[in-house]
C-alpha positions in Angstrom: 39.0 25.8 -14.5 35.9 27.8 -15.3 34.2 29.9 -12.8 31.2 27.5 -12.5 33.4 24.6 -12.0 35.3 26.3 -9.3 32.2 27.4 -7.5 30.8 23.9 -7.6 34.1 22.5 -6.2 34.1 25.2 -3.5 30.4 24.2 -2.5 31.2 20.5 -2.5 34.2 21.2 -0.2 32.3 23.4 2.2 29.5 20.8 2.4 32.2 18.0 3.2 33.7 20.3 5.8 30.4 21.0 7.5 28.2 18.0 7.6 25.8 19.5 10.1 25.0 22.5 8.0 24.9 21.0 4.5 24.7 23.3 1.5 21.9 22.1 -0.9 23.0 21.9 -4.4 20.4 22.2 -7.2 21.3 19.7 -9.9 18.6 20.6 -12.2 18.9 22.6 -15.5 16.4 25.3 -16.3 13.2 23.9 -17.6 13.8 20.4 -16.5 11.7 18.3 -14.1 13.1 17.2 -10.9 12.6 14.2 -8.6 12.2 14.3 -4.9 12.8 11.5 -2.5 9.9 11.5 -0.2 10.7 8.5 2.0 13.9 6.9 2.3 13.6 3.5 4.1 16.5 1.6 5.7 15.7 -2.0 6.7 18.3 -3.3 8.9 18.9 -6.0 11.6 20.2 -3.2 13.9 17.6 -0.6 13.7 18.5 1.1 17.2 22.2 1.1 16.5 21.5 2.7 13.1 19.3 5.3 14.5 21.9 6.2 17.2 24.7 6.5 14.7 22.7 8.7 12.4 21.7 10.8 15.3 25.3 11.2 16.5 26.7 11.9 13.0 24.0 14.2 11.7 22.4 15.8 14.8 18.8 14.5 14.0 16.2 13.1 16.2 14.3 10.1 15.5 10.7 9.8 16.6 9.1 6.8 18.3 8.2 3.7 16.2 5.1 4.3 13.9 3.1 1.2 13.6 1.6 2.2 10.1 5.3 2.1 8.9 6.1 -1.3 10.3 7.6 0.1 13.5 9.9 2.5 11.7 11.5 5.5 13.5 11.6 8.5 11.3 13.7 11.7 11.0 13.0 14.6 8.8 14.9 15.0 5.5 15.6 18.3 4.0 12.9 19.3 1.4 10.1 17.8 3.5 10.6 13.9 3.2 11.6 11.5 5.9 14.2 8.9 6.7 13.0 5.8 8.2 14.8 2.9 10.1 13.1 -0.3 10.8 13.9 -4.0 11.3 12.8 -6.7 9.0 9.0 -7.4 9.1 9.4 -11.1 8.1 12.1 -13.8 8.3 13.0 -13.6 4.6 13.3 -9.8 4.4 16.8 -8.8 3.8 18.4 -5.5 4.6 17.8 -2.8 2.1 18.0 0.9 1.6 14.9 1.8 -0.6 14.1 5.4 -1.8 10.5 6.3 -2.5 10.1 9.0 -5.2 7.3 11.5 -4.8 4.7 11.2 -7.4 1.4 13.0 -8.2 -0.4 9.8 -9.8 0.9 6.7 -8.2 -1.2 4.6 -10.5 0.2 6.1 -13.7 3.7 5.9 -12.3 3.3 2.1 -11.5 1.9 1.6 -15.0 5.0 3.3 -16.6 7.2 1.1 -14.4 5.3 -2.1 -15.6 5.6 -0.9 -19.3 9.3 -0.5 -18.7 9.5 -4.2 -17.6 9.4 -3.8 -13.9 7.8 -6.4 -11.6 5.3 -5.2 -9.0 6.3 -6.2 -5.6 3.7 -4.2 -3.7 0.8 -2.5 -5.7 -0.2 1.0 -4.3 -1.4 0.7 -0.8 -2.6 3.4 1.4 -1.0 3.7 5.0 -3.5 5.6 7.1 -2.3 9.0 8.1 0.9 8.6 6.2 0.4 8.3 2.4 0.3 5.9 -0.3 3.2 3.7 -1.4 4.2 1.1 -4.0 7.3 -1.0 -4.6 8.5 -2.4 -8.0 11.6 -4.3 -9.0 13.6 -3.2 -12.0 17.2 -4.2 -12.9 17.6 -6.1 -9.6 16.8 -3.0 -7.6 13.8 -2.4 -5.3 12.2 1.0 -6.2 9.5 2.8 -4.3 6.9 5.4 -5.1 5.2 7.7 -2.6 2.0 9.8 -2.9 1.1 12.2 0.0 
């Protein structure tokens, strides 16, 4: 086993053994761009139970519901993003885990998604005091974009 593979295996094992102090692994190659999840949204029929479980398992604290985020309660993610947990906003909204990738230009990112064949579910929309988000559907998956 090469030294790099051994080091990676060791880091992965340590992070598995110590979930409250995770070791961040950088998966990028020199000169490559990276993506950042700015907002990770969990829509569930049991938001309070989900928040309680995540708090107990990861030692995080969820804030009070935020009206601009559909009543979501949020906790901080490593790297500056947020994890949100909320209930469905309408009768036909199904449970989903939706990552929102941070972008500099949300209009250009949505245009690129549409050119790739994506269907716009929600065009860019500003949430006062929170940021701007958009959702598109591609390959049967809901994808989100976020601009601070």
